[in-house]
C-alpha positions, 0 to 999 in steps of 0.5 A: 339480369343479375338476381339480387337475391343471391347477394346477402348482407353480411356475406362476401360479395360473390365476385372476388375481383371486386373485393379490395383491401383498401378504399376503392370505387369501381364500376361493374358492368351488368347486362343493361347498366352498371353497378358501383361497388364502394369499399370503405375502411373505417366507415362512419355511421354518417357515411353509411347512412348517406350512401344507403338512405339519404338524398345525394347528387350525381354529376357527369364530368367529361375529360377528353371524351371520357365521362366520370360519374361523380357521386356526392353523398355529402359526407363522402364524394367519389368518382368512377369511370367506365371503359366501354372498350373493356366490356366483353360480357355483353354487346357494347352497342346493345349496352350503350343504347339500352334504356335501363337506368337502374344502378345498384350501389354496393357498400363493402367491407375491405379485405372480407368483401362482406356486403354492408348494404346495397341500394338500387337507384334510378340513375337520373343521368343515364341517357346523357351518360350512355350517349357519352359512352357511345362517343368512346366507340372510336377510341382504343381501350388504352386511350380511354384508360390513359385519358381517365387516369389523366383526369384523375391526376389533374382534377380532384373529385370536388373539381370534377363535380364543379366542372361537370356538364350534367347534374342530377339528384337521387331522392332518399331511399325511404330506408331509415338507419337510426342508431349506430348499433344497427349493423348491416341494416338496410 
């Protein structure tokens, strides 16, 4: 399990390959689940508050056996997909059947990769998502990548959310961000 204490607010994310100079949303596999790393340029106070503390919604859109997780923070929506055939750090079968449902959302600054905030959530659709990942076992990583890219070209994030098979809600975190001057407050 990843030791969250080694990640510090205001410091660079420790894995450089996840640091981007432009807006991006990527998944990072953990031993039992996954993290979502969001990099946003010109992040507004409302976006930061929505991601870090507000209630938000998640849904799972499926295109040709490939699930896309849609995050609807109200003021910001994004999606991410995971290619199970690219998981090398852990056993794919063990990972796909693991019952862990904790997902950590990291919010990073572009270029520097400094951690603005993070939020650990109990992902409400993990059972459904892991089942859909198991359906990828018979596909090649190239096929999964191709289908994921095709979905992102055919559908907007809003359309993915509208056509999703499963929907869930993540409650408020209890963390309050009250003024725009509170940099790096989580």
